[in-house]
GUZA-172650 format. One record per residue (C-alpha): residue number from 1; residue in three letters; z negated, x negated, y negated. Coordinates in steps of 0.05 Angstrom, whole numbers. Example, Ala and Ser with C-alpha at 12.3 -4.5 7.8 and 13.67 -1.06 7.14 Angstrom:
% GUZA-172650
KOLZA   i  aa     pz     px     py
KOLZA   1 ALA   -156   -246     90
KOLZA   2 SER   -143   -273     21
//
This chain:
% GUZA-172650
KOLZA   i  aa     pz     px     py
KOLZA   1 MET  -2020  -2625  -2208
KOLZA   2 VAL  -1970  -2678  -2227
KOLZA   3 THR  -1935  -2710  -2167
KOLZA   4 THR  -1886  -2768  -2161
KOLZA   5 GLY  -1815  -2761  -2136
KOLZA   6 GLY  -1779  -2809  -2090
KOLZA   7 ASP  -1750  -2847  -2150
KOLZA   8 GLY  -1819  -2859  -2178
KOLZA   9 THR  -1812  -2808  -2235
KOLZA  10 ALA  -1866  -2757  -2248
KOLZA  11 ASN  -1854  -2685  -2226
KOLZA  12 VAL  -1887  -2642  -2278
KOLZA  13 PRO  -1900  -2572  -2251
KOLZA  14 SER  -1877  -2512  -2290
KOLZA  15 THR  -1924  -2464  -2325
KOLZA  16 GLU  -1913  -2414  -2269
KOLZA  17 GLN  -1930  -2466  -2216
KOLZA  18 ILE  -1993  -2486  -2252
KOLZA  19 ARG  -2012  -2413  -2261
KOLZA  20 ALA  -2000  -2398  -2188
KOLZA  21 GLU  -2044  -2456  -2166
KOLZA  22 LEU  -2101  -2438  -2213
KOLZA  23 VAL  -2099  -2365  -2192
KOLZA  24 GLU  -2099  -2385  -2119
KOLZA  25 ARG  -2161  -2429  -2133
KOLZA  26 ALA  -2195  -2368  -2164
KOLZA  27 ARG  -2178  -2325  -2104
KOLZA  28 ALA  -2205  -2378  -2057
KOLZA  29 LEU  -2272  -2371  -2093
KOLZA  30 GLN  -2277  -2296  -2080
KOLZA  31 PRO  -2320  -2301  -2016
KOLZA  32 LEU  -2369  -2347  -2052
KOLZA  33 LEU  -2373  -2300  -2112
KOLZA  34 ARG  -2385  -2240  -2067
KOLZA  35 ALA  -2439  -2277  -2029
KOLZA  36 TRP  -2477  -2295  -2093
KOLZA  37 ALA  -2465  -2231  -2133
KOLZA  38 ALA  -2529  -2195  -2115
KOLZA  39 GLN  -2571  -2258  -2127
KOLZA  40 GLY  -2538  -2268  -2195
KOLZA  41 GLU  -2553  -2197  -2214
KOLZA  42 SER  -2626  -2204  -2192
KOLZA  43 ASP  -2635  -2269  -2230
KOLZA  44 ARG  -2595  -2244  -2289
KOLZA  45 VAL  -2552  -2306  -2290
KOLZA  46 VAL  -2491  -2331  -2253
KOLZA  47 PRO  -2519  -2379  -2200
KOLZA  48 GLN  -2511  -2453  -2213
KOLZA  49 GLU  -2474  -2459  -2146
KOLZA  50 VAL  -2420  -2412  -2172
KOLZA  51 ILE  -2415  -2448  -2240
KOLZA  52 ASP  -2406  -2514  -2204
KOLZA  53 GLU  -2349  -2486  -2162
KOLZA  54 LEU  -2316  -2454  -2223
KOLZA  55 ALA  -2317  -2521  -2258
KOLZA  56 ALA  -2289  -2557  -2197
KOLZA  57 ALA  -2232  -2506  -2194
KOLZA  58 GLY  -2215  -2521  -2267
KOLZA  59 VAL  -2231  -2451  -2291
KOLZA  60 PHE  -2267  -2476  -2354
KOLZA  61 ARG  -2208  -2521  -2372
KOLZA  62 LEU  -2154  -2466  -2371
KOLZA  63 LEU  -2144  -2465  -2447
KOLZA  64 THR  -2172  -2535  -2464
KOLZA  65 PRO  -2119  -2582  -2494
KOLZA  66 ARG  -2083  -2628  -2446
KOLZA  67 ARG  -2099  -2687  -2490
KOLZA  68 PHE  -2172  -2676  -2471
KOLZA  69 GLY  -2160  -2666  -2397
KOLZA  70 GLY  -2149  -2591  -2399
KOLZA  71 TYR  -2093  -2549  -2370
KOLZA  72 GLU  -2072  -2517  -2437
KOLZA  73 THR  -2042  -2458  -2400
KOLZA  74 ASP  -2033  -2390  -2433
KOLZA  75 LEU  -2064  -2321  -2440
KOLZA  76 ARG  -2029  -2295  -2378
KOLZA  77 THR  -2061  -2350  -2335
KOLZA  78 LEU  -2130  -2335  -2364
KOLZA  79 THR  -2120  -2261  -2351
KOLZA  80 GLU  -2095  -2270  -2280
KOLZA  81 VAL  -2151  -2318  -2263
KOLZA  82 SER  -2205  -2273  -2292
KOLZA  83 GLU  -2174  -2213  -2257
KOLZA  84 ALA  -2178  -2250  -2191
KOLZA  85 LEU  -2250  -2269  -2204
KOLZA  86 GLY  -2267  -2198  -2226
KOLZA  87 GLU  -2245  -2171  -2158
KOLZA  88 ALA  -2305  -2209  -2129
KOLZA  89 ASP  -2357  -2205  -2185
KOLZA  90 GLY  -2353  -2178  -2255
KOLZA  91 SER  -2407  -2220  -2285
KOLZA  92 THR  -2377  -2285  -2260
KOLZA  93 ALA  -2308  -2265  -2284
KOLZA  94 TRP  -2334  -2247  -2352
KOLZA  95 THR  -2374  -2311  -2360
KOLZA  96 ALA  -2314  -2354  -2339
KOLZA  97 MET  -2267  -2316  -2385
KOLZA  98 ILE  -2314  -2322  -2445
KOLZA  99 ILE  -2323  -2397  -2437
KOLZA 100 SER  -2248  -2408  -2427
KOLZA 101 VAL  -2227  -2369  -2487
KOLZA 102 THR  -2282  -2397  -2532
KOLZA 103 ASN  -2258  -2466  -2512
KOLZA 104 TRP  -2190  -2444  -2540
KOLZA 105 LEU  -2227  -2421  -2603
KOLZA 106 ALA  -2260  -2489  -2610
KOLZA 107 SER  -2191  -2520  -2607
KOLZA 108 LEU  -2173  -2485  -2672
KOLZA 109 PHE  -2225  -2525  -2711
KOLZA 110 PRO  -2207  -2591  -2746
KOLZA 111 ASP  -2189  -2648  -2700
KOLZA 112 LYS  -2254  -2684  -2712
KOLZA 113 ALA  -2293  -2624  -2686
KOLZA 114 GLN  -2248  -2620  -2624
KOLZA 115 GLU  -2261  -2693  -2610
KOLZA 116 GLU  -2336  -2681  -2615
KOLZA 117 VAL  -2333  -2623  -2566
KOLZA 118 PHE  -2282  -2646  -2515
KOLZA 119 GLY  -2272  -2720  -2527
KOLZA 120 ALA  -2331  -2743  -2486
KOLZA 121 ASP  -2335  -2682  -2442
KOLZA 122 PRO  -2269  -2650  -2418
KOLZA 123 ASP  -2312  -2599  -2381
KOLZA 124 ALA  -2347  -2577  -2445
KOLZA 125 ARG  -2367  -2504  -2444
KOLZA 126 VAL  -2365  -2468  -2510
KOLZA 127 THR  -2394  -2398  -2516
KOLZA 128 GLY  -2397  -2356  -2578
KOLZA 129 VAL  -2413  -2294  -2620
KOLZA 130 ALA  -2364  -2276  -2674
KOLZA 131 ALA  -2408  -2226  -2710
KOLZA 132 PRO  -2432  -2258  -2775
KOLZA 133 THR  -2506  -2249  -2762
KOLZA 134 GLY  -2523  -2318  -2789
KOLZA 135 MET  -2526  -2344  -2861
KOLZA 136 GLY  -2505  -2412  -2886
KOLZA 137 ARG  -2521  -2444  -2952
KOLZA 138 ARG  -2480  -2499  -2983
KOLZA 139 VAL  -2508  -2570  -2981
KOLZA 140 PRO  -2474  -2637  -2991
KOLZA 141 GLY  -2425  -2648  -2933
KOLZA 142 GLY  -2431  -2579  -2903
KOLZA 143 TRP  -2478  -2521  -2892
KOLZA 144 ILE  -2548  -2506  -2870
KOLZA 145 VAL  -2544  -2446  -2823
KOLZA 146 SER  -2597  -2400  -2795
KOLZA 147 GLY  -2589  -2337  -2755
KOLZA 148 LYS  -2594  -2297  -2691
KOLZA 149 TRP  -2532  -2284  -2649
KOLZA 150 SER  -2536  -2232  -2595
KOLZA 151 TYR  -2494  -2221  -2533
KOLZA 152 ASN  -2476  -2294  -2522
KOLZA 153 SER  -2448  -2290  -2452
KOLZA 154 GLY  -2458  -2353  -2410
KOLZA 155 ALA  -2512  -2379  -2457
KOLZA 156 PRO  -2550  -2419  -2404
KOLZA 157 TYR  -2489  -2460  -2387
KOLZA 158 ALA  -2462  -2473  -2457
KOLZA 159 THR  -2455  -2543  -2485
KOLZA 160 TRP  -2432  -2517  -2553
KOLZA 161 ALA  -2434  -2450  -2588
KOLZA 162 ALA  -2387  -2419  -2640
KOLZA 163 VAL  -2428  -2370  -2680
KOLZA 164 GLY  -2413  -2325  -2739
KOLZA 165 ALA  -2443  -2335  -2808
KOLZA 166 LEU  -2434  -2313  -2880
KOLZA 167 LEU  -2429  -2375  -2924
KOLZA 168 GLN  -2462  -2377  -2992
KOLZA 169 ASP  -2447  -2424  -3049
KOLZA 170 GLU  -2500  -2460  -3090
KOLZA 171 ALA  -2511  -2397  -3131
KOLZA 172 GLY  -2525  -2355  -3070
KOLZA 173 GLN  -2459  -2317  -3072
KOLZA 174 VAL  -2424  -2304  -3006
KOLZA 175 VAL  -2358  -2341  -3009
KOLZA 176 ASP  -2333  -2336  -2937
KOLZA 177 GLN  -2343  -2309  -2867
KOLZA 178 ALA  -2339  -2364  -2817
KOLZA 179 LEU  -2349  -2388  -2746
KOLZA 180 VAL  -2389  -2452  -2741
KOLZA 181 LEU  -2393  -2499  -2682
KOLZA 182 VAL  -2463  -2520  -2663
KOLZA 183 PRO  -2487  -2562  -2603
KOLZA 184 ALA  -2524  -2516  -2555
KOLZA 185 SER  -2582  -2565  -2556
KOLZA 186 GLU  -2595  -2546  -2629
KOLZA 187 LEU  -2604  -2472  -2613
KOLZA 188 VAL  -2658  -2434  -2576
KOLZA 189 ILE  -2642  -2379  -2525
KOLZA 190 GLU  -2683  -2314  -2530
KOLZA 191 ASP  -2683  -2275  -2465
KOLZA 192 THR  -2659  -2208  -2491
KOLZA 193 TRP  -2605  -2188  -2441
KOLZA 194 HIS  -2637  -2132  -2401
KOLZA 195 THR  -2580  -2084  -2385
KOLZA 196 ALA  -2553  -2035  -2335
KOLZA 197 GLY  -2491  -2076  -2319
KOLZA 198 MET  -2460  -2145  -2327
KOLZA 199 LYS  -2531  -2170  -2316
KOLZA 200 ALA  -2512  -2240  -2291
KOLZA 201 THR  -2473  -2257  -2354
KOLZA 202 ALA  -2539  -2276  -2385
KOLZA 203 SER  -2513  -2252  -2452
KOLZA 204 ASN  -2576  -2271  -2488
KOLZA 205 THR  -2591  -2283  -2561
KOLZA 206 LEU  -2581  -2351  -2593
KOLZA 207 VAL  -2629  -2370  -2650
KOLZA 208 GLY  -2617  -2425  -2700
KOLZA 209 GLN  -2662  -2447  -2757
KOLZA 210 ASP  -2637  -2492  -2813
KOLZA 211 VAL  -2582  -2524  -2770
KOLZA 212 PHE  -2538  -2572  -2807
KOLZA 213 VAL  -2464  -2558  -2796
KOLZA 214 PRO  -2416  -2609  -2825
KOLZA 215 GLU  -2353  -2585  -2861
KOLZA 216 HIS  -2307  -2602  -2803
KOLZA 217 ARG  -2343  -2554  -2757
KOLZA 218 VAL  -2328  -2492  -2798
KOLZA 219 LEU  -2272  -2442  -2786
KOLZA 220 SER  -2258  -2388  -2838
KOLZA 221 VAL  -2250  -2322  -2803
KOLZA 222 PRO  -2208  -2287  -2857
KOLZA 223 ALA  -2161  -2347  -2858
KOLZA 224 ALA  -2158  -2350  -2782
KOLZA 225 ALA  -2142  -2275  -2781
KOLZA 226 GLN  -2081  -2292  -2824
KOLZA 227 GLY  -2060  -2348  -2776
KOLZA 228 SER  -2087  -2406  -2817
KOLZA 229 TYR  -2125  -2456  -2774
KOLZA 230 PRO  -2154  -2521  -2799
KOLZA 231 ARG  -2130  -2562  -2739
KOLZA 232 SER  -2072  -2610  -2745
KOLZA 233 LEU  -2005  -2576  -2731
KOLZA 234 ARG  -1976  -2601  -2666
KOLZA 235 GLU  -1908  -2575  -2643
KOLZA 236 ASP  -1926  -2594  -2571
KOLZA 237 GLU  -1987  -2548  -2572
KOLZA 238 PRO  -1960  -2478  -2586
KOLZA 239 LEU  -2020  -2446  -2550
KOLZA 240 TYR  -2063  -2462  -2611
KOLZA 241 SER  -2019  -2424  -2659
KOLZA 242 SER  -2030  -2359  -2621
KOLZA 243 VAL  -2057  -2299  -2660
KOLZA 244 PHE  -2132  -2304  -2670
KOLZA 245 GLY  -2155  -2232  -2660
KOLZA 246 SER  -2105  -2214  -2606
KOLZA 247 MET  -2125  -2274  -2563
KOLZA 248 LEU  -2200  -2261  -2570
KOLZA 249 LEU  -2194  -2186  -2555
KOLZA 250 LEU  -2142  -2180  -2501
KOLZA 251 CYS  -2175  -2233  -2457
KOLZA 252 LEU  -2232  -2183  -2446
KOLZA 253 ALA  -2187  -2139  -2403
KOLZA 254 GLY  -2178  -2187  -2345
KOLZA 255 PRO  -2247  -2178  -2313
KOLZA 256 LEU  -2240  -2102  -2320
KOLZA 257 LEU  -2173  -2103  -2283
KOLZA 258 GLY  -2207  -2141  -2227
KOLZA 259 LEU  -2265  -2092  -2224
KOLZA 260 GLY  -2216  -2034  -2220
KOLZA 261 ARG  -2179  -2067  -2163
KOLZA 262 ALA  -2244  -2081  -2126
KOLZA 263 ALA  -2264  -2007  -2131
KOLZA 264 LEU  -2197  -1984  -2105
KOLZA 265 ASP  -2200  -2033  -2047
KOLZA 266 ALA  -2271  -2012  -2028
KOLZA 267 VAL  -2255  -1938  -2028
KOLZA 268 THR  -2189  -1943  -1991
KOLZA 269 GLU  -2220  -1989  -1938
KOLZA 270 ALA  -2277  -1940  -1926
KOLZA 271 ALA  -2237  -1875  -1927
KOLZA 272 PRO  -2205  -1882  -1857
KOLZA 273 HIS  -2275  -1887  -1827
KOLZA 274 LYS  -2321  -1848  -1873
KOLZA 275 PRO  -2330  -1773  -1860
KOLZA 276 LEU  -2321  -1722  -1915
KOLZA 277 SER  -2387  -1685  -1909
KOLZA 278 PHE  -2391  -1609  -1907
KOLZA 279 THR  -2316  -1604  -1891
KOLZA 280 VAL  -2273  -1601  -1829
KOLZA 281 HIS  -2247  -1672  -1843
KOLZA 282 VAL  -2274  -1725  -1797
KOLZA 283 ARG  -2245  -1778  -1844
KOLZA 284 GLN  -2240  -1778  -1919
KOLZA 285 ALA  -2169  -1804  -1911
KOLZA 286 ASP  -2147  -1738  -1879
KOLZA 287 SER  -2165  -1697  -1941
KOLZA 288 VAL  -2108  -1679  -1987
KOLZA 289 GLY  -2158  -1677  -2044
KOLZA 290 VAL  -2179  -1748  -2029
KOLZA 291 GLN  -2107  -1770  -2023
KOLZA 292 ILE  -2090  -1741  -2091
KOLZA 293 GLN  -2151  -1772  -2125
KOLZA 294 VAL  -2138  -1840  -2096
KOLZA 295 ALA  -2066  -1837  -2118
KOLZA 296 GLU  -2087  -1817  -2189
KOLZA 297 ALA  -2137  -1874  -2192
KOLZA 298 ALA  -2086  -1924  -2167
KOLZA 299 LEU  -2035  -1901  -2219
KOLZA 300 GLY  -2088  -1905  -2274
KOLZA 301 LEU  -2104  -1976  -2254
KOLZA 302 ARG  -2029  -1992  -2253
KOLZA 303 THR  -2022  -1962  -2322
KOLZA 304 ALA  -2079  -2006  -2347
KOLZA 305 ARG  -2048  -2068  -2316
KOLZA 306 LEU  -1979  -2053  -2345
KOLZA 307 HIS  -2008  -2045  -2414
KOLZA 308 VAL  -2050  -2108  -2410
KOLZA 309 TYR  -1995  -2154  -2384
KOLZA 310 ASP  -1944  -2124  -2431
KOLZA 311 ALA  -1989  -2144  -2489
KOLZA 312 VAL  -2007  -2211  -2457
KOLZA 313 ASP  -1934  -2231  -2449
KOLZA 314 LEU  -1921  -2210  -2520
KOLZA 315 ILE  -1975  -2256  -2546
KOLZA 316 ASP  -1953  -2314  -2502
KOLZA 317 LEU  -1880  -2305  -2522
KOLZA 318 ARG  -1889  -2296  -2597
KOLZA 319 GLY  -1951  -2339  -2609
KOLZA 320 GLY  -1969  -2341  -2682
KOLZA 321 SER  -1909  -2300  -2704
KOLZA 322 LEU  -1938  -2234  -2681
KOLZA 323 ASP  -1935  -2188  -2741
KOLZA 324 HIS  -1988  -2138  -2762
KOLZA 325 ALA  -1955  -2078  -2728
KOLZA 326 ALA  -1952  -2115  -2661
KOLZA 327 ARG  -2024  -2137  -2668
KOLZA 328 THR  -2048  -2066  -2679
KOLZA 329 GLN  -2009  -2045  -2617
KOLZA 330 VAL  -2042  -2100  -2576
KOLZA 331 ARG  -2111  -2078  -2600
KOLZA 332 ALA  -2096  -2006  -2581
KOLZA 333 GLN  -2068  -2026  -2514
KOLZA 334 ALA  -2131  -2066  -2497
KOLZA 335 GLY  -2178  -2008  -2511
KOLZA 336 TYR  -2132  -1957  -2478
KOLZA 337 ALA  -2127  -2000  -2415
KOLZA 338 ALA  -2203  -2007  -2411
KOLZA 339 GLN  -2210  -1931  -2413
KOLZA 340 GLN  -2158  -1924  -2358
KOLZA 341 VAL  -2199  -1971  -2314
KOLZA 342 LEU  -2263  -1931  -2328
KOLZA 343 ALA  -2229  -1866  -2311
KOLZA 344 ALA  -2201  -1894  -2246
KOLZA 345 VAL  -2268  -1924  -2225
KOLZA 346 GLY  -2302  -1857  -2239
KOLZA 347 THR  -2251  -1820  -2196
KOLZA 348 LEU  -2259  -1870  -2140
KOLZA 349 LEU  -2335  -1862  -2140
KOLZA 350 ASN  -2325  -1787  -2136
KOLZA 351 VAL  -2282  -1797  -2075
KOLZA 352 HIS  -2331  -1845  -2041
KOLZA 353 GLY  -2390  -1800  -2055
KOLZA 354 ALA  -2465  -1810  -2066
KOLZA 355 GLY  -2466  -1870  -2019
KOLZA 356 ALA  -2431  -1909  -2073
KOLZA 357 PHE  -2498  -1912  -2110
KOLZA 358 ALA  -2536  -1945  -2054
KOLZA 359 GLU  -2562  -2013  -2077
KOLZA 360 SER  -2528  -2044  -2016
KOLZA 361 ASN  -2460  -2016  -2038
KOLZA 362 PRO  -2420  -2061  -2085
KOLZA 363 LEU  -2388  -1999  -2116
KOLZA 364 GLN  -2450  -1984  -2157
KOLZA 365 ARG  -2448  -2054  -2187
KOLZA 366 ILE  -2374  -2048  -2201
KOLZA 367 TRP  -2386  -1981  -2235
KOLZA 368 ARG  -2442  -2009  -2278
KOLZA 369 ASP  -2406  -2073  -2295
KOLZA 370 ALA  -2342  -2038  -2315
KOLZA 371 ASN  -2379  -1989  -2359
KOLZA 372 VAL  -2416  -2044  -2396
KOLZA 373 ALA  -2356  -2089  -2403
KOLZA 374 ALA  -2311  -2034  -2430
KOLZA 375 ARG  -2361  -2021  -2486
KOLZA 376 HIS  -2350  -2090  -2517
KOLZA 377 ALA  -2336  -2081  -2591
KOLZA 378 GLY  -2267  -2111  -2581
KOLZA 379 LEU  -2248  -2056  -2533
KOLZA 380 VAL  -2274  -1995  -2571
KOLZA 381 PRO  -2214  -1949  -2563
KOLZA 382 ALA  -2222  -1911  -2628
KOLZA 383 VAL  -2215  -1974  -2670
KOLZA 384 GLY  -2151  -1996  -2636
KOLZA 385 LEU  -2121  -1926  -2638
KOLZA 386 GLU  -2138  -1919  -2712
KOLZA 387 ALA  -2107  -1986  -2729
KOLZA 388 TYR  -2044  -1971  -2688
KOLZA 389 GLY  -2039  -1900  -2714
KOLZA 390 LYS  -2043  -1925  -2786
KOLZA 391 THR  -1986  -1973  -2771
KOLZA 392 LEU  -1943  -1919  -2740
KOLZA 393 LEU  -1955  -1875  -2801
KOLZA 394 GLY  -1943  -1930  -2852
KOLZA 395 ILE  -2015  -1931  -2877
KOLZA 396 GLY  -2035  -2001  -2900
KOLZA 397 GLU  -2110  -1991  -2902
KOLZA 398 PRO  -2144  -2047  -2862
KOLZA 399 VAL  -2189  -2029  -2804
KOLZA 400 SER  -2213  -2097  -2777
KOLZA 401 LEU  -2203  -2171  -2784
KOLZA 402 MET  -2199  -2175  -2708
KOLZA 403 LEU  -2127  -2156  -2699
//
C-alpha cells in the first residue's frame, strides 16, 4: 500500500485510505463467499478456498503489528471489513473477525511471545476462548495447563490459541485468571459444534492435557481489564493500548450488521416481484403494511449501526483512556445493537413470508446465523444494560471483567 512519489520519497497512505482499500477487498470477495456459503454450512467449516482468499486479501493481518508485516489498523476497519463479509456469509465474517481480533489479543502478550507467534509467520492465525475453563499449576519457568475450551471459532485454521485458565500456586491456591498462548499443534480439536446457525464457524472444543506454558505466554485477565498489558510500551503502537474488554466485545457486532444488511437487501429486491398471497396486491411492494415494516426494519438496522460505530469511534479515539462509565456504555450499546438487528431480521422475514425458510433461500441462513451470533456471551443485553444502569445510578458494584 506504500507507493513512491516522483521525488523518490515514500507516500504512506492515511488510515482512511488503508481502511477503504481493505473494505473494498472484502467487498470484492462477496461473490466468492456467497458461492461457497451453502457448502461451508454443509461441511460445518469455512471452505479452504475461502480462507485462502481471506488471507490473500490481508483480512487476518488487520490488527497484526506493522513490525510483523500486519496492517495495524483499528477497530473501525475491523468492523467495516467484517460487516462487508457478513453481507455475504455470516460464518465467514465471524471466523475472520475472531482471528483478526485474537491476533490483536496476542499482541498484548510480552514481546517474546509476539515474536514466537508472528515473527516467523506474519499470517499467523490466533483463535481463542476467554472463559477460564482450564487449570494451570505452577512449575519452574511457567505453568502446566490442562482444560477444555468450547466455542473456539475458526479452530481448524488456527496456528495458535489463546485460552482461559485459572492459575494455581504450588499450594494449589488460585492466584490469577489468565489467558495463555498455546501452539495449536499442542491441542486436540473435539468436534462438538452442532448448531442451528453459524455452522461453518467450526466453533469446536479445544482440549489440552499437561501443556507447558512458559511465563512469557501468560496474560493476566484482571490486570488486562485494568489496562495493564505485559507487552513493551510503544508510543508508535497506540492500537495495543486499547481497552481490553471493549475491543473484544464490540468487534462481535460487525458480522451482525452485515447479516442485517443482507436480509434487508434480499427482501427489498424480492418485494417488487413477489406477490402478497391472499390479498389484492400483485406485488409485496404495493402493500402499505409491507412498506411500513420494511421502513421499520431499515431504521432498526440504522439504529444498530449508529450505536456500533459511535462506540467503535469512541474506542479508536480514546484508546486506553476509556473510563469505566464509557466502557459500560459501550458494553450496553453492543448488546442493544445486536437486539436491534434481530428485531429487524425478524420483521423482514415476516414481510418475505414462509418462502424465507426454504433451504434454497439465503434468508433462512441469515436468520439462523444472526440469532446464534447475537447470543454470544459478550452480547447478552441484560449484562450490558445492568452495567450501564449501575453507572448511571452511581452504583459501584462490578458486573463483569469484560468491560
